[in-house]
Structures are given as structure tokens and as C-alpha cells.
N, C-alpha and C positions, 0 to 999 in steps of 0.2 A: 533343566540346567543341574539341579541337585542330584538327578539321577546319574548322570556324565561324572560329577563329581566323586560319586560313591563308586561308579562303575571304575574310576580311572586311579582311584584309591588302592594302593598294595596291599595284599594281604596281611602283611607283617604289621603295617600300622593298627589293626584291629588286635593282635596280639600283645602290642606295645600298651594300647588301651587296658587291654584285660589284665596285665601286669602291674598297671599303675594303680588301677582300682584295687586290686589284691593288696598291693604293698599299702595303700591308704586306708583300706579297712583294717590291716594290721598295725597302722598305727595308732587307730582310734581306741586301742585297748593299752593299758598298761601292761610293761612288758621289762624284761632285762635283757640288754645287748651287750655283747663284745664291745669293749673300745673301739676296735677297727670298724665294726657293723654300725657304730653310730656316726661314722664318717662316709660310708658307702653311698649313700643316696644325695647327701649334699654334695658329695665331691662329683658325683655322677652328673647332677643338675648344673654344677659349675663348669664342668667340661663340655657339656652339651651346648650351653649358653655360649662359651668362648668359641666352640667352633662353628655355630650358628652366625654368630657375628663375624668371625675372622672367613669363613666361607662365602658370605653374601654381601659383605661391605668393606671387609678388611678391619683390623683390631687400631691400626694407625690412622684413624679417620674420626669425622665427628660422630659417626653411627658408633663406633667402638667406644669413644668417649661417652656418649650417652648411655651405651651399656653398662659402663663403670660407676657413673652417677647413679643410675638405677640400681646397680648392686649395691653399690655404697648406702643407699636410701633403705633398700630392701632388708640389709644386713641389721642396720640400726634399729627399723622397727621389730625384726625378729628377736635382737638382744632382748630389747625390751619384754618381749611376749615370752622370751623363753626363762625370764626371771620370775614370770609369774607362774609357770609349771617348773616348780623346784625338781631338780633332777638329784639322784642319789647316786653320788660316784664312789665307789668300792675299788680304790687302788689295789690292793692287795689281791683281789680276784679278777682285775682288770675288766669289770664290768659298771654297768651305769644304769640304773632303773629310771624308766621314762615313763611320764604319765601320758594316759590316752590322751590323743586329741585328735580332732577331725580336720584341723588345718593342714596336715600334709596331703590329703585327700583332695582337698580344695586346691591347694596349690598345684598339685601334679595335675588336677584336671583342667585348672585355668592354663597352665604350661602347653598341655595336649592341644587343648581347644585354640590357643594361641597360635602354635605352630602350624597346626593343621589350615587354620584361617590363613596366616601367612603364606604357607605352600600355595594355596589355592589361588589367593590373590595375585602371586608371581607368577603361577602357571597360565592365568586368565589373561593377565595383563603384566608382561616382563617388563616393561618400561617403569613400573612402579619401583623396581630394586635401585634405580639411579635418582628416585626423587627424596630429597631430604625431608619432606614434608610427610612422607610414608615411612622412613627410616628412621628416624631420630625417636618418634614416639613409640613405635614397634621396638627398637633397640633399648630404650628407657624401660618401657614395661617389662621386656623378659629379663632384663637385669634387675629390675626390682623383684620379680619372681624366684630368680636364682638366688637373690640376696635373702628372701624368705625363708630359704632352705637353711641359712647359716647360723641362725640363733643359737640351735642346741650345739653343734660342732664349736662356735666360737666361746660358749660358757664353759662347755669342756675342757677347752683349750686353756681357759683363764685359771680354772680350777686346778687342772695339772699343774701348771706353771707355778701356781700360789701354793699349793698344798705339798707338804714333806712327805716323801716317799712312804714313810711309815705311818702317815696319819690313818685314822679310822674312817669308815664311810663318812661322807660328808655331803650336805645339801650343796647344790651349785646353784 
């Protein structure tokens, strides 16, 4: 069965995995990002999560509510974690210095593995999509993972709103 799953997996899935590993390894090192770049991956993960829930269960459903609850919980935990890894915001240069962390790689691999397992489960047993016992925990978990990407951008937004435009580089 594992061989059948691998044989029926589209090739682009492996390219996505390679890209996620590349981005996760890059995130493990301290780096300076443009402000827009700091929002790209979290925004992408948020959009993918919304799309998955909408396409499979509908946003206005119990599964959508479970995803939102998971998103809020994941974002709250990520907010606390982002505070531990102080960021240096430079408003004048429109950059942020981000400390390296393995958390983004772990989160991206968890999202990939979860979505892969989710797709396989639905392909093997399509009736699972209509069962709340399957949909609610899956959507809550995917919401929490998407929320895990929100710590840094939420901290940046808070710092951008709080600091005057002429402020010197500040820790976030």
C-alpha cells in the first residue's frame, strides 16, 4: 500500500517538500529580512489553511470553527514564543533582524506530513470527509499549525503600530 501511495503522489509534492526544507533550513540561521518578506511564509500558510478548510469542509461549518479555534490557540502560543526570540526592527531601513530557529522547519514539516496524511486518508476512504470525528481534530490541528506561524508577524505588527515612525531600531 505504501508503494501505491508513493506511486500515485504527484511529482510536484516532492518539489514542495524540497522547498519547505530549504526555507526551514534558511530560517534556522539569524538573518535580516525586509518587512514584506517577514509576512510571506506566515501569510502563505494562513492562505493554504483557509483554502484547505474551505475546499474540504466549508468555512461556515463546525470544521471551520475548529480551524479558527486552533488558529487562535496556535497564534497565542506563537506570540509567547516570538517574545522569547527578540526581533530587532529597523523602521528606517524597513527590515527586521530575526534570530535563527528550528521551529519554522518543524512547523512546515508537520504541515506537510499532516496534509499528506490527510490527503491519503481521504483518497483511501473518501467517506471520512463527512465525519466530524475526523474533520474536527484535523482542522483544529491544521489551524494550530497555521497559528504557529503567526507569532513573528503579530509581534512585528504590534511593534509597527506602537513605535513612532522616526524611532531607532527596537527590539520586538
